[in-house]
FIVONU-834970 format. One record per residue (C-alpha): residue in one letter; x, y, z. Coordinates in steps of 0.05 Angstrom, whole numbers, padded with zeros to 5 digits, always signed. Layout:
<recs>
AXYZ;...
</recs>
This chain:
<recs>
I+00000+00000+00000;A+00056+00048+00019;A+00089+00037-00049;R+00024+00057-00084;D+00008+00117-00041;K-00021+00172-00085;G+00003+00229-00041;E-00033+00293-00058;Q-00079+00256-00106;T-00107+00211-00050;F-00183+00211-00054;G-00179+00248-00121;G-00138+00305-00093;Q-00160+00366-00054;Q-00222+00404-00076;H-00226+00450-00016;A-00177+00482+00031;A-00184+00475+00106;L-00199+00538+00145;D-00146+00555+00196;E-00158+00532+00267;P-00188+00596+00296;Q-00236+00600+00237;R-00255+00527+00246;H-00268+00536+00320;A-00310+00598+00307;A-00351+00561+00255;F-00361+00500+00299;A-00383+00545+00357;A-00432+00581+00312;I-00467+00519+00286;L-00462+00468+00342;P-00518+00493+00388;W-00568+00494+00331;L-00542+00428+00303;R-00546+00392+00369;G-00617+00416+00377;Q-00635+00389+00309;I-00608+00319+00321;S-00631+00315+00393;R-00706+00317+00381;Q-00715+00246+00406;R-00657+00239+00453;R-00599+00285+00469;F-00530+00272+00440;V-00460+00292+00461;G-00410+00312+00408;T-00337+00304+00390;I-00300+00346+00339;Q-00245+00315+00296;D-00204+00362+00253;D-00136+00329+00249;P-00098+00333+00183;A-00120+00263+00159;T-00193+00278+00171;L-00188+00346+00137;E-00152+00314+00078;F-00211+00267+00069;V-00269+00317+00077;N-00234+00367+00032;S-00222+00316-00024;R-00258+00311-00091;D-00281+00239-00077;A-00305+00250-00005;A-00378+00258-00022;G-00381+00196-00065;L-00341+00153-00017;A-00382+00176+00042;E-00446+00157+00006;L-00422+00086-00004;G-00422+00075+00071;T-00374+00039+00117;S-00351-00032+00109;C-00331-00055+00178;P-00387-00093+00215;D-00364-00067+00283;H-00375+00004+00261;F-00449+00004+00242;L-00479+00012+00311;R-00437+00075+00321;T-00429+00106+00253;K-00494+00081+00221;I-00493+00057+00149;K-00463+00123+00125;P-00445+00193+00148;L-00478+00258+00128;Y-00432+00295+00080;V-00449+00369+00073;D-00434+00399+00005;W-00408+00466+00031;D-00352+00507+00001;P-00313+00539+00058;Q-00281+00589+00011;T-00345+00616-00022;H-00403+00599+00025;D-00419+00632+00091;L-00445+00602+00156;A-00517+00617+00139;A-00508+00574+00077;L-00476+00520+00119;K-00536+00518+00166;A-00584+00516+00107;K-00545+00458+00076;L-00542+00422+00143;G-00617+00430+00152;A-00632+00403+00083;G-00581+00348+00092;L-00610+00325+00159;A-00680+00323+00130;Q-00657+00281+00071;Y-00615+00236+00115;R-00675+00220+00159;K-00717+00203+00097;D-00662+00161+00068;Y-00651+00124+00133;A-00725+00109+00141;A-00727+00084+00069;Y-00665+00041+00081;Y-00698+00010+00142;E-00764-00004+00106;R-00730-00032+00045;H-00686-00081+00083;K-00723-00098+00148;R-00744-00169+00162;A-00805-00195+00198;N-00768-00199+00264;S-00723-00138+00257;P-00719-00091+00317;A-00756-00025+00312;M-00721+00030+00273;R-00671+00068+00315;D-00659+00143+00315;P-00655+00164+00242;N-00606+00222+00253;P-00534+00216+00230;T-00480+00203+00281;V-00423+00226+00236;I-00425+00293+00199;L-00370+00312+00150;I-00360+00385+00131;P-00308+00409+00081;G-00260+00460+00111;L-00280+00442+00182;G-00274+00367+00193;M-00319+00316+00227;I-00371+00320+00283;A-00388+00253+00315;W-00446+00242+00362;G-00462+00192+00416;K-00503+00182+00480;D-00443+00205+00520;K-00373+00233+00510;S-00341+00164+00509;E-00388+00139+00455;S-00380+00200+00411;R-00305+00193+00415;V-00312+00120+00396;T-00356+00140+00337;A-00304+00189+00313;E-00250+00137+00323;F-00289+00086+00282;Y-00299+00135+00224;I-00225+00152+00225;G-00214+00078+00216;A-00264+00078+00159;I-00225+00134+00125;E-00162+00092+00130;V-00198+00031+00100;M-00221+00075+00042;R-00151+00103+00034;G-00121+00034+00029;A-00174+00008-00019;E-00169+00069-00064;T-00093+00062-00065;I-00096-00010-00089;D-00158-00006-00133;S-00225+00023-00112;Y-00266+00022-00048;V-00327-00024-00047;A-00376-00022+00011;L-00418-00080+00037;P-00483-00094+00002;M-00540-00055+00036;Q-00577-00117+00059;D-00515-00146+00092;A-00502-00079+00125;F-00573-00075+00151;D-00571-00146+00178;I-00508-00128+00217;E-00535-00061+00243;Y-00600-00093+00265;W-00571-00161+00286;L-00619-00193+00336;L-00564-00214+00384;E-00537-00143+00385;E-00607-00117+00398;A-00615-00167+00455;K-00550-00140+00485;L-00575-00069+00479;Q-00641-00087+00514;R-00603-00119+00572;M-00562-00056+00586;P-00580-00020+00651;P-00625+00041+00646;E-00590+00107+00634;Q-00575+00149+00695;E-00619+00208+00713;L-00573+00260+00683;A-00546+00218+00625;R-00536+00255+00560;Q-00534+00322+00598;V-00478+00373+00595;I-00480+00417+00658;A-00433+00474+00676;V-00420+00493+00749;V-00391+00562+00758;G-00355+00562+00825;A-00335+00489+00821;G-00266+00500+00851;S-00289+00497+00923;G-00346+00490+00972;I-00416+00481+00946;G-00394+00483+00873;R-00343+00428+00881;E-00393+00385+00919;L-00446+00398+00866;A-00400+00380+00808;Q-00386+00313+00840;R-00460+00302+00855;L-00480+00315+00783;A-00426+00268+00757;R-00452+00212+00801;E-00519+00220+00766;G-00487+00212+00697;A-00478+00285+00676;H-00420+00311+00637;V-00395+00366+00683;V-00358+00429+00663;C-00322+00455+00725;V-00314+00530+00720;D-00278+00576+00769;K-00237+00639+00770;D-00184+00595+00802;G-00169+00552+00741;A-00125+00503+00780;A-00181+00490+00829;A-00231+00479+00772;E-00183+00430+00739;A-00172+00394+00804;T-00247+00383+00812;A-00253+00359+00740;K-00194+00312+00750;A-00225+00282+00813;I-00289+00268+00774;T-00251+00237+00715;D-00208+00195+00762;R-00270+00168+00795;H-00313+00156+00734;G-00261+00142+00681;L-00241+00177+00617;G-00281+00129+00573;I-00259+00082+00519;G-00256+00128+00459;V-00189+00156+00438;A-00211+00206+00384;G-00225+00280+00390;S-00184+00342+00371;G-00160+00393+00422;I-00209+00405+00479;S-00258+00356+00447;R-00211+00300+00469;C-00237+00309+00540;G-00274+00259+00583;P-00336+00265+00627;A-00310+00328+00662;L-00272+00390+00641;G-00240+00447+00681;L-00243+00518+00655;T-00218+00586+00680;T-00270+00642+00675;D-00281+00711+00704;M-00357+00715+00706;T-00355+00791+00713;D-00325+00796+00643;R-00373+00781+00586;A-00317+00764+00538;S-00290+00713+00588;V-00359+00682+00597;R-00369+00678+00521;A-00301+00645+00513;M-00320+00594+00567;L-00385+00576+00531;T-00346+00569+00465;Q-00300+00519+00498;I-00359+00479+00524;L-00387+00476+00453;L-00321+00453+00425;A-00315+00400+00479;Y-00385+00371+00482;G-00427+00403+00427;G-00478+00437+00472;L-00501+00455+00542;D-00563+00432+00579;A-00560+00466+00647;L-00519+00513+00687;A-00511+00527+00762;I-00474+00586+00792;T-00448+00577+00863;A-00393+00629+00860;G-00400+00690+00905;I-00362+00738+00950;F-00370+00766+01020;V-00333+00830+01038;A-00329+00848+01111;P-00331+00922+01133;D-00265+00956+01147;T-00241+00972+01217;A-00285+01034+01217;G-00346+00992+01200;R-00352+01017+01129;I-00351+00984+01060;P-00302+01019+01013;D-00333+01039+00946;E-00290+00991+00907;K-00310+00933+00952;W-00383+00951+00946;A-00376+00951+00870;Q-00338+00885+00872;T-00392+00852+00914;F-00447+00871+00864;A-00403+00855+00804;I-00395+00783+00828;N-00460+00769+00865;V-00507+00803+00816;T-00476+00826+00750;G-00435+00762+00743;L-00498+00720+00750;Y-00533+00762+00697;L-00475+00759+00647;V-00470+00683+00652;A-00545+00675+00647;D-00551+00723+00588;E-00495+00689+00548;A-00521+00620+00564;A-00592+00641+00544;Q-00567+00659+00474;L-00537+00590+00467;W-00601+00556+00492;R-00644+00595+00444;Q-00602+00570+00386;Q-00603+00499+00413;G-00679+00500+00423;L-00679+00447+00477;P-00709+00456+00548;A-00654+00480+00595;S-00646+00496+00669;L-00609+00551+00707;V-00598+00554+00782;L-00568+00614+00817;T-00542+00614+00888;T-00569+00670+00931;S-00573+00671+01007;V-00622+00674+01065;N-00587+00740+01080;A-00627+00768+01022;V-00688+00771+01068;V-00656+00782+01136;P-00628+00852+01147;K-00572+00855+01199;K-00510+00893+01218;G-00442+00879+01188;S-00459+00851+01119;L-00492+00909+01083;A-00461+00898+01014;Y-00469+00822+01016;D-00541+00823+01040;T-00565+00875+00990;S-00529+00841+00932;K-00563+00776+00950;A-00631+00811+00954;A-00618+00834+00882;A-00598+00763+00863;N-00664+00737+00891;H-00703+00783+00845;L-00656+00768+00787;V-00680+00695+00793;R-00752+00717+00785;E-00738+00765+00728;L-00698+00714+00690;A-00752+00662+00700;V-00801+00708+00666;E-00752+00730+00612;L-00728+00660+00592;A-00794+00622+00596;P-00817+00574+00569;L-00750+00546+00544;V-00709+00555+00608;R-00729+00541+00680;V-00694+00590+00728;N-00691+00578+00803;G-00648+00596+00862;V-00620+00563+00924;A-00612+00605+00987;P-00560+00575+01033;A-00544+00597+01103;T-00476+00594+01138;V-00444+00539+01098;V-00376+00542+01132;Q-00346+00475+01113;G-00300+00481+01052;S-00327+00549+01034;G-00284+00600+00999;M-00325+00654+01034;F-00302+00629+01102;P-00226+00635+01102;R-00189+00628+01168;D-00188+00703+01183;R-00264+00709+01174;V-00276+00647+01217;I-00233+00675+01272;A-00267+00743+01267;S-00335+00709+01273;L-00313+00667+01333;S-00289+00731+01367;K-00353+00768+01349;Y-00395+00715+01382;A-00348+00705+01441;I-00334+00633+01423;A-00270+00606+01455;Y-00214+00585+01407;S-00139+00581+01402;D-00096+00609+01346;Q-00060+00542+01345;E-00122+00503+01326;P-00128+00479+01253;T-00175+00518+01208;E-00223+00460+01199;T-00230+00453+01274;L-00248+00527+01279;R-00296+00520+01221;T-00331+00462+01255;R-00339+00502+01319;L-00368+00561+01282;A-00414+00517+01240;Q-00442+00485+01303;F-00455+00554+01333;Y-00494+00574+01271;A-00531+00507+01273;D-00553+00518+01345;R-00590+00580+01321;T-00633+00540+01272;L-00695+00499+01283;L-00662+00434+01263;K-00597+00445+01302;R-00554+00412+01249;P-00495+00444+01212;I-00509+00461+01139;T-00460+00427+01091;P-00441+00437+01018;A-00473+00369+01005;D-00540+00396+01031;Q-00537+00453+00981;A-00514+00407+00924;E-00573+00362+00935;A-00622+00420+00929;I-00589+00446+00866;F-00588+00376+00836;L-00663+00371+00847;L-00676+00438+00814;L-00632+00420+00754;S-00663+00351+00745;S-00730+00334+00716;R-00758+00318+00785;L-00780+00391+00792;L-00797+00401+00719;Q-00856+00446+00734;T-00817+00493+00781;T-00789+00560+00759;G-00779+00628+00790;Q-00771+00598+00860;I-00719+00606+00915;L-00707+00543+00955;S-00679+00558+01024;V-00631+00507+01053;D-00616+00537+01121;G-00634+00487+01175;G-00695+00527+01192;L-00684+00602+01205;N-00753+00627+01221;E-00732+00700+01209;A-00715+00679+01137;F-00782+00646+01123;M-00807+00672+01056;R-00866+00719+01062;
</recs>
C-alpha cells in the first residue's frame, strides 16, 4: 500500500482548503448549538470534533462525497457510525455560515428520509424497531468531522471508528477502488438480533445521562460538591472557576472516579472525558463567552448551568464598606450572575432544547442585619434576578435559586481570618494554634444551634437541592428560591 500511495492525489486530490484553526473553531461554535438541537429531538446527544490533518484531507477531497455515500464496510462500526455519514456539500471558501446551516438543515431532513427508506427496504419480519434516524457522523469540508453519541465516550468511539473507515477507504483506493458492503448485509449487521438483545439488557440510563452541565464556582465548597453530585448521576460536568487550577482539580477528581471512557478520538479540547475544568471571570462578558465556546467545542452543547460562586466583603475597621468593595460585591454576586445567564440564554435559544439555570443567593437576602450590608443587598438583588430571568427566559429555560445559610465547611467565603473574626464576634472560645477546619466546625455548630433543626449546613445539603432543581424531578418549578438553612424562622419567605 505504501508503495502505491497517491500522495496529494489521494481521494482524487483536494477540492477545498481547510480553514485555519481559529476560523474552524469559530464556525463550529456558531453551528453546534443549533445542530445539536436538530439531532436531539428524540434523545440528546453529546458531540466530539475531529479536525486532524488526515480527517481534513478526506473531507476536503474531490471523492469524499461519493465515498461517504457508499457507507462503511466494517461490521463493528455500524452501531456507532450508522450505514453512512452525512456529507455536507459546503464550500468553505465561497459559502458563509448561513449557507452551511441551510445545507445542514436540508441534509439532515434528507438523511432521515433516506434512513427510514433504508430501514423499510431491508427490514425483516423480526427486525428490531427503527432506531434514531439522525446521522452520528457529519462531514463538513473545511472544518472536519462532528461525531455524536449518547455520552462523550461513545461520541469519541464514533469518531475513532470513522477515522478507521477513512483509512480503510484510503487503502482500498490506493490499491484499486473502495467497495462497501451490500446494503442488505449492512442492515442485517446493524439490526442483528443478538446485538439488539444485548442493547435491551443494558442497565437504564442514569438520571442526568446525555446532559452537559456547567458549574460556575466548582473550585471549592458548594460548587465542588455539586460537580461531584451531578457526575454521580451521569452528567458531563464542566467545572468553571476563576481559580483555574481548582476547577481543573475538581474535574480531575471526577474523571479519576468515573473514568475517561474508551474512545481515543477528539481534537483539542474535544478529546476530554466526562469532566472539564475551565478558568473564567464571570464579571467579564468576553470571558464568559469564551467559556461557553470551549464547552461547545468540547461537548457540542449545554443543557443546564448552576452558579455557586459569590463573594463576602467584611466592613473595614471603621465599620464601612469601601466603594470599590461595594462595586466588587455587586459585580460578582449580581452582575456576574446576569452575564453568565444572558450568554447561556443565547446558546439555549439556538439549541432550542429545554434547559435549566440555578443561581445561588442567600437567606441573608431577606434578613437585614449589621455587618454585611453589601453582601445582603447584593443577595436581595440576586433573589429578584432569579424571578426576572424566570419570566424572561420562559418557556424554554427554567430558572430557580438556592438560598444557603452559613455553609462554613470548605467554603471560599469562610477563610481562616473570617472564621476567627466570627468566633471573636460571638465570644466563642478558640486558640490560634487550632487547625482551620476545627475552627470552622466550631463556628458551624454555633450557627446550627440558632436554627430549628440544630444541624450544621454542609455543601452536600446545598448540592442536593441544586441537583433537584436541575433535574426533571421539579420540571414544573421555575422562579422559585429554595432555602436550605436548617430552619431560620426569620428567613421564612413571606
